N, C-alpha and C positions, 0 to 999 in steps of 0.2 A: 420612198417620203409619202409621208402622211398628210392629205389633203385635208387637216383640220379647218376649222373656221376660222383658226388665229392666220393660217397661212392661206386660207383664201381672202382672207382681208387684205394682207399684203400684196397677193396677185392683183385683188381691184386698184387697190393705190396706185400699184406699179404701171398699170394701163392706164388709168387717169391720167397719170402724171407724164406717159409716154405721149398720148395724143396731146395734151395740153402744152407740151413742150416742144414736141414735133413744130407746132408754130413759132413759138416763141424763139427756142433758137436758130430755128432756121432764119426768124425774122432779123436776130440779133446778128447773125454771120453775114447777111447781105445787106444790112441796114444803111453800112459808111457808103458802100458803091451804088444802093437803090436812091439814098437821097442826093448823093453827089449828079445822079442822070436827072434826078427832080430838078434841082439847082438849075442845069443846063439849060431845060426847059423854060422854067419860072425863075428869073432873075428875084424875084421878089420873095422866093422860097427861100429862107435862110439857116433852116435848120440842119443841125451837124449829127451824123451817127455817133459820135464818141462823145459828143457833149450829153445827148438824149439817153445814153445807156451809164454815163456818169451820174446822170439826174438819177434813174433807177436806181442805183446802188447806194449813192449818198441817202435818199430818204428810205432806204431797205436798210442804212444803219442806223437812223436815228430813230424810226420804229422799232426795229430788234432791242434797241437798248432798253425802250420801256414797256418791251413783252413780259418781261417776270411780275409787271403791275396787273396785267390782265390775262395771263396765261392759263392760269387754273380756273379762270372765270366761263371761259368757252370751251366746248368741247375741241378737240383735234380736228374732228369731222367737220364741224361747222368753220371752225377754221379754214381748212384746206379746202371747202366747198365756196367759201366769200374769195379767197385768194385767186379760185382759178375764172372766177368771174371777171376780177380785174386785169388778168391774162387776156382773157377773149378781148376785152374791150382794146386794150392797147395793141393790137393785131389789127383790129377793124378800124382803127383809125389812121392806118397807112392806105385804106381804100379814099381817104380824101387829106391827101397831104398839105397840112397849114403850119406854121411853125408853133403858134400860141399851142394848137391842139397837140403836136408832136411833144412838147414839153409837159404839158399838162397831165398827156396821158401816162408819160414816163414815169411822172411824180404818182399817179394812181397803181403804174405797174409796181412800184417798188413797195408800198403800203401791202399790195397782194402778195408781193414774195417773201415779205416777213409772216404773213398769216399763213401762208402754203408751206413755208418752210420751216417753222416751229412747231406747227402741226404734224407736219411731217415726221420730224424727229420723235415727238410724243406718242405717235400714232405706231410706230415701227416698235417701238419700246414697249407699250402696252401689248401686243401683238407677238413679241418674241420674250425668251429667259435665257440665260447663260449659254446654252446648248445653241440655240437658234436664231442669237441675234446674227452672229458674222454670215449664215446663210440666208437670213431673210435680208439685211444688207446689200449682199453682192446678188440677189436674184433682183431686189428693187432696181439696184444700179444697171445692171444687163437691160431688163426690159425699159426703165425708164431712158437709157441712152439708146434704144431705139430708135428714138426721136431723132437725133440725129440725121438718122436713115430716112427713116420715112419723109420726114419734113423736106430735107435737101432733094431724096430723089423726084419728090414731086415737081419741086421748083425747076430740077434739070429736065425732066419728061416736057415740061409746058414752056421752056427756053428755046425757041426758035430762031432768036436775033443775034445780034452782036451786042447790044447794049439794051437796058431794062426802058424800053420805052412804055407810053402809057397805056396802052392796052395790053400788054404782057403784065406790068405792073397789078393790074387789076385784076387780071385772071387769077394771078399768085396769090393775092393776098385774101381772093373770095377763097380760094382753097384752104388757104393757112386760116383764117376766120371761121372755117367748118370744123377744121380738125381741133380748135380751141374747143369750139362748142360741144363736141363730142366727148371732148376728154372732161368738160366740165358736168354735163351726164353721169359720166361712169362715175365720176366721184361723189354727186349725188346720191349715189347707191352705198356708199361705204357704211359700215355695222360695227356697234359694239363687239367687243368681244366678251366671250359667253363668261368668262371669271375676274375681267379687270375691273367691271364696274364695281363689283364686293369691295375690293382693294382702293380702288379710290375713293370709295365712300369711309372706310376705315381710316386712311390716311389724311384725308380732310377732313374728318373728327376731330383727330388726335391734333393735328395742327392749330384748327380754330379753338381746341378747349385749351391748348397751352396761352395762346396769343390773349383769347378772351380774359383768360384769368390773372393773366399778369397785367393787362391793359384797362380792361371796362368790367363791370357788373353786368353783363347781360347773359340770357339765356345761351346754352351751346346751340347753334346754329350754320351746318356747312353752308347753307346759302346767304347767310349775313355777310355784307360785303363793306370793309370800312376803310378809311384813310390807315387805321391804324396797321391792317392787314397786309396794303400793297405798301406801306413801308418795310414791315417785315421781309417781305418777299423781295424787294427791291436791296433789301439790305443784305441780304443771304445773295443775291445775284453779286452784289460789289463784292463781298467777302470772296466768294472766289475766285473772281478776277487776280485778287492780291497773292494767292498761294503759288508757291513755286513750282509747283506742279503746272496750274495752268498758265503760270506767266509763261513756262517752256511750251506750251501746247498753241500758245498764241503764237508765236513764230511757223509753226504748221498750218494751223488755219490763215495767217497771212500769203502764205506760199501758196495754198490751195484757191485763195482767191488771185492772185496774180496768174495763176494758170488759167484759170476761168476768164478772165477779161482779154488774156493772149490767145487764144484758142477762139471765143467767142465775136471777138472783134478784131485785132490787129493782125492775127495771121490771116485770117480769110483777106482779110483788105488787100495786104501786102502782097499777095497773090495776085487778087483781081487789077491791083495796079501797077505790077509788073506787066509793060509792054510785050517784051520781048518771050512772054508766056504765048502768046498769039493772039489773034484776031478773039477767038471764042473762050479767051480767058475767064471773063465776066461769065459765062455759062458753067466753066470748068471750077468757080467756086463753090458750088452745091456738091461737085464731086469734092471739093476739100471736106467739107462737111459729111459726105457719108464716110469717107475714110476715118475720120475722128471719131463717127458713129460705130464702126467695125472694130476700131481700137478699143472703146469703152466698153460696147456688150463683150467682145472675148475675152477682156479683163473681169468682167462682171461673172462671166458664166464660171470661170476658173478660181473665183475667190467666194462664188456661190454654190451652186449644183455639184461641182467637182472639189469644192475645198475639203468637204467630210471624206469623199472617196481616197482622195489621196492624199487624206490626213494633214494638211496645210493646217497649222495652230499657230506659226511664228509670224503675228503681226507686225513686227518690226521688220522680219526679214523680206516680207511680202513688199512694205514701203521702200525697202533700200532698192529693191529689183526694179521696183517705179520710178526710182530718182535715177539710176543707172539708163533706163529706156528714155526719160528724159534729156537725161545729157546725151544720148545719140541723135533726140530728135531736134534739139537745139543746135549742133553741129553741123547736122543737114539744112538747117534753116540758114544759118550763119554762110555757108557757103553757096546756097541756090541763091538767095534775093537781097534785092541791093539795101543801103543802110535808108535809102528815101521812100521805099514803096509804102511806108505807113500812110503816106499823107494824100498822093494823089498819083495819077498814071507818069509816070518816069520811064526813060530809055537808060536808064542805068541797068548795069548787071552786076550780080555778086563775085564772088571770086572764083565761080566756074561758067559755063553756059545754062543759064535757066533751063531746069528740067522740069518737066510737069510730073515724072514719076517719081523725080526723087522729093518732090513736093508730095504727092501723095502717100510716099512713105513715112515722111516724117509726119502726116496728120497723122496716120494710124499710130505709130509710136506717141505722139502728145496724148492720143485718146486712149490707150492700153495706159500709159503712167497714171494718166489722170484717175481713171477706176481705180487703180491698186491704190492711190494715196486716197480718195475720198470714202473708199468702203473700209479700209482700215482706222479711219478717224473716227468712221460713226461706231464700228465696231468697239473699239477702244473706248469711248465715251459711253456707250450703252454698257459697258462693262463695269467700269470704273465708279461710273455717277449712275449708277440705278434708281436713287432715290430723289436725284436733282435734275432729272431729262429736261424738263423743261428750261433750268437755269444754263444748263451746258451746251444745249444745242442754240439757245438764244446768244452765248460766248460765241461759241462757234460760226453760228451766221452773221453776229456783229463785226467780228473781226474780219470774216473771211470777205463781207460787203467794203469793209473800209478799204481793204487791199484793193477790190474792183474799182471802188470809187477812184482811190487815186492812180490806178494803172488806166483808166480811160480818161483821167482829167491830163495825165501828162503825153497821151499818147498823142496830142496834136501837136506838142513840140519834141520828146524824144526821138531818135531814129531808132532802128530795127534793132542795130546792135547793140545799143543800149538797153534796151527792152531784154535782152536776151542775157545779157551782162546782169542786171538787175534779178532775173529770175534763176540765174547758175548761183549767185551768192546767198539769196535767200533760201533757194532748194537746199542746199547745203545746211546751211544752220536749222531750217525746218526740219530736215532728216535725221540731224543730230539730236534735236530735241524730241523727237517722236522717239526714238531710240531710247533714251535713258529713262524717258516716263515709262514705256511700254516695261523695260525690263527690268526696272526700280517695282513696279507692280507684281510682276510676276515673282521676282524673288520675297517681296513681301508677304505676296498670298501662300508661296512653298510654306515660308518660315512660320505662317499661322495654322495651316491644315493642308494637307496633301490635297493636290489636284488631280482629278481624275474623270472620265467621262461617267462614271456613277456615283459620284460625290454629290450629295444631296442635302449636306448635314445643314441645320439652322444655324450655326455658327457664321458661316460665310453668307453675309448679305444679299448677294448676287445669287446665290442657289437658294436662300429664304424665298425671295421674289418668284423664282421660277417653280418652287412647291406652291405657294398662294396661286399663283395662276392656273 
């Protein structure tokens, strides 16, 4: 594996995300139970963890919809860095728990999420070609998901009480805030790829030349921004939504959002609220997060560094395997946890005596399947939509965040078993949709030009991009 500038950029991005999300994902994992403890100590505090996360992803959905209007006007590096500042602010506000501040910071967090993830999609694609996009996506995912291990491990080590008392909360969020700041500083060092700036200028000039010649009589200037240009980008964004291929992928995007909401908020809260898990169940919530991270990292390594070694090239097959692993996970949760566990402490049990070991196994399976799902989505989008990366990653983020918002919204009303039922149904539909799109793309590509490791002919637009880079 050659450590060229582009690959080194991917590593910087991955480690920056790892530290930033060590803070955020750990916060979201324990948020429901932490805020429940705050409410018990201070009746004037009415903040709710599910509502806070619903606001995060609702704002993310809104911001992402308008992303095509400004995505090309700011560099992905600036977008990522600005977003990381929002993450650090959100985590730091838990040092001073106030209802208004919680919800305000949640809205800021949603804005930051749209900036970071759209910038991430563009930056990964800029530093990849058709041969390295899957590898880079897998490596990014493996390092990024270490955040679930490092953040939750920090909380687990400093958690010495049975509940989240004030002093414990303060120490936890000081450490998590420091992790977020470290991530922000790393992301501030992101660099341009060596050759990408040339192709960016070339594409920008061509797009601007076509738009300006048709709409206005102004000189061709890549930096000239008008409402007409913004509308052209928004129209392109909207036109992609109504294509049959994207309509099918939207189902897969929605499923990835439901999985994200479930493991980042509902599953960990359900474990912490199941009284039969023992007196130290609040402490063990962090272990659930660590197991999620182990599953994510393991699958990310399989999809990344090991993918080329063991000749894994079928995206749809990897995703199907991930879906089967998720089905096993849902079965363990169904048997192990009671239906009322997402809401508050409950003495109820599931269909078997609650088992901490089974909960941890289910968490590993959840993370494993989630990594398979998301790495293959990123790889597919980066391959099919090479010239529309800002649009398709915006769509991916938009519909994923819509699903997360809906999930957190109904989390205060739907029991655990209904959550699982929705995940199974949407998961089956999303898997079928992805398989159809991927097989169709491979069939069409094979009918036009042979696909091989050495294929770099200019007729293939994906390979053309790799040659230019």
